[in-house]
N, C-alpha and C positions, 0 to 999 in steps of 0.2 A: 192727239192734235190731228192725226190722219183722218180720223172719223169725222172731225169738225170740218176738215177741208171737203170731204165727199159731200157733206150736206149743206155747205155754204153757211155753216153757223157763225155767229159773230166771234171774233178772236182778238184778244188783247195781248200785245208784247210789250214787256218792260225791259229796258236794257240801261245799265248805268251809263253807257257811252251816248246812245241815241235818244234816251227818254222813253216815253209812253207812245205807243202806236195802237190805234183801234181800227180794225179791219172789219167792216159791217158784214160783208158777204164774201168771204175768201172762197176760192173755188179752184181746185187743181184737177185736171184730167191727165191720166197717165196711160200711155199706150207704148208697148214695147215688146221686146223679145228677151227671154232670159232662159239660160240653158237648165234643163230639168233638174240636174244635179244641184245646181245653185238654189233653184226654187224650193227644192226639198228642205234645204237648210233653213228657209224662212218659215217652214210649217211647224211652228212651235206653239205651245200651249198659251203663251202670253198673248200672241196674235190672234189666236182662235178665240180666246176668252173675251177680248175687248170689242169683238165684231169687225175688226179690220179685214181679216181673210174672207169673211162673209160677203164683203162689198167687191172684192176682186171677181173678174170674170175671166178665168183662164181657159184657154183652149190648148190641147195636147195632141196635135196631129200625130199620125204614125211617122216614124223615122224612114226617110228614103235616101238612097244614096244621090248625091249631087251629079247632075249630067251637064255637060258642056253644051251651051247653046250660043249662036252667034247674033241672035236677035237683041236688039237694044230697046230699052224702055221707050214707050211712045212719048215724045215730047210733049204732045198735045195733052196728054193725061196730067203731066207735071204742071202745065200751064193753067189747065182747068182747076186743079186743086189750089194753086197758088191764088189764082183770081177769086176762088170762093172764100179763101181765107182772108183775103184784103176786103171783100165785100161784107163779110161777117164782121170784121174789126171796124168798119166805118159805119155800122148801124148806129144812129144817133141814139144816146140814152137820155130820158128825161131826167130832170133835176128834181131833188127831193125839196119839199116846200119849206122845210125848216132850217136846212142846212146849206142848200144849193149845190150839194154833191150829186154827182150822177148816180142814178140807181137803175137796176136791171128792169128791162121790159118784161112784162108778165105775159105768157101765153095762156090761153084758155081753151078749152076742149068744146067742140060742137056736141050736141045732144047725142049724136050717133057715136062719136068718139068716146064720150063720157060712159056710154052704155056698154060699149065694148070693153072699156078699162075696168069698170066696175065689176063685169062678169069675170074678167081676168083675175082681178084682185081677190074676189071671193073664192075662186077656184083654188088659187094659191093659198089662201088663208086655211082653207079645209086641209089641203095637203100638208102644210106646216103643222097644223094641230095633230093630224094623223102621225107624222113623223115623231112628233113629241119634243125631244130636245137635242142639242148638238148642233154641229156645223151645218148639216143639211137643212135642218129646220130654220136656222138663222138666215141662211142664204136664200131659202124659199120664201121667207117672209119679207125679203127685200126686193124681190124680183119684180113686183108690180111697179115699183118706183122706177126701175131700169127701163120699163116699157115707156113710161112717161117721158124720160130723158130722150130715148131714141126717136120717139115719135116727134119730139120737138126739133131734133136734128133733121129728121127726114123733111119736116115742114119747112125749115129754113132753106134747106138745099133746093127743094123744089120751087120755092118762091124765087130763089136766085136764078134758077134755070129758066123760069118764065119771064125773067127781068122785071119782076114787079117790086114795088116797094113793100118790105116787111112791115113797116108801120101801118100799112092799110090792111094788113092781114095777120092779125094776132090771134086767130083761132084755127086750132088744128082740126082738120076734118077727119071723118070716119075711116077713109081709105088708108091715110097714113098711119092711123093708130092701129088698123088691122095688119098692115105690113110690118109695123114695129112689134107687135105681139107675136106675129109668126117668127121674126128673127129672134126674139127673146126666148121663145120656147126652146129654139135649138141651143142658144147660148146656155140657157139654164141647165138643159140636159147634159151638156158638155162639161159644165161647171161641176155638177153633182158627180159625174163620172170621174173627173179628175180629183175631186176631194176624197171620193171613196178609195180611189188608188192610192193616194197620199196618206189617208188614215190606215189603210192596210199595211203599207210600208213602215209607218210610224209605229204600229203595233208590233211588227216583227222585230223592229229595232229594239222596243221595249222588252220583248220576250228574249231577245239575244242577250240583253243586258242582264236580265234576270238569270239566265242560265250561267252566263259568265261569272255572277256574283257567287254562285255556290262553290264552296271550298271542297272540291271533288276528291282531293287527297284524303279527306277525313271519311269518305263514303265510297271506298273502292267496290262495293258491291251494290251501290245504288243509294238513293236518298229518298226519304218520306216527305210528304207535304208537311207534317208536324215538325219536322227537323228544319225544314226551310223556313217556315213560319217562325219558329223559336229564334232562328239566327237572323231574321229581319222583320221584327215585329212592326216596325214603323211602315213597312211596304204593304202589308196585308192586313186586311180586317180580322181574319181568323185563319185556321189551317184549311177550311174549305175554300176559302178564296185563294190560298197559295196553291192547292191541288188544281182549281179550275185554271189557273195561269199556267201552271206546269203542263197540264194536259193540253192545253192549246199550243204550247210550244212544241210538245211531242207530236201532236197531230199534224203540225206543219213541218215536221222533220228537222227543226231547228236544234234539237238535242242530239239526236243521232249523228247528225252531219258533224258535230265537233266532238263528241266524246263516245259515239257508239251506244249501244243499247245497254242500259244499266238498270 
């Protein structure tokens, strides 16, 4: 369902108490902060497999100690953000011809914006193909769409700043697409860095669980890959697979840290 909300795909809800509801274009934007330790608990195979994680854009700045400051937030910034939100909410929506229900306005791209976005899209497609499979490839393939969304936001904000009517300016110009692509390049690089960090941590956890599962009391002088494979055939494809995983655990010091050299 979360992926549907990201793409504003039609969604139907059936409840015994409230009956049937059809939402033609549901859309939810989530912005917030979450502690790294909690975020790691969400980094599970189910979310990675269904494409949910690839749609998130996490940033993970280095931790710094908090410092006391006496400056207070500028009230003018709060007021500007509030006024922008009210302006966006007040944009009139056209009605659908068949149902009379409001429908979203459509932003289009100028020729220059379309050229810039097309080049960015093709560049990312080549990169995703090079990566092959996995979370990084999935996230890379979705990044061009992120540039479209941010270009639309930039356009709406700048129309508001100029006190123009958005209804008279539904075409995103090239300069806003160029700035959106510049921002998205940084966001995507940061996203891949965070994903790589989480993948490495998740692999460490899996290797630690593997080492923990070995009945070391049966192998006081050490264990072979064949013995590990025979003990957990459902975990490995063959003995070579078990040896590869064990050597990875050893190379990272995960075995010696717990049980010494065996």
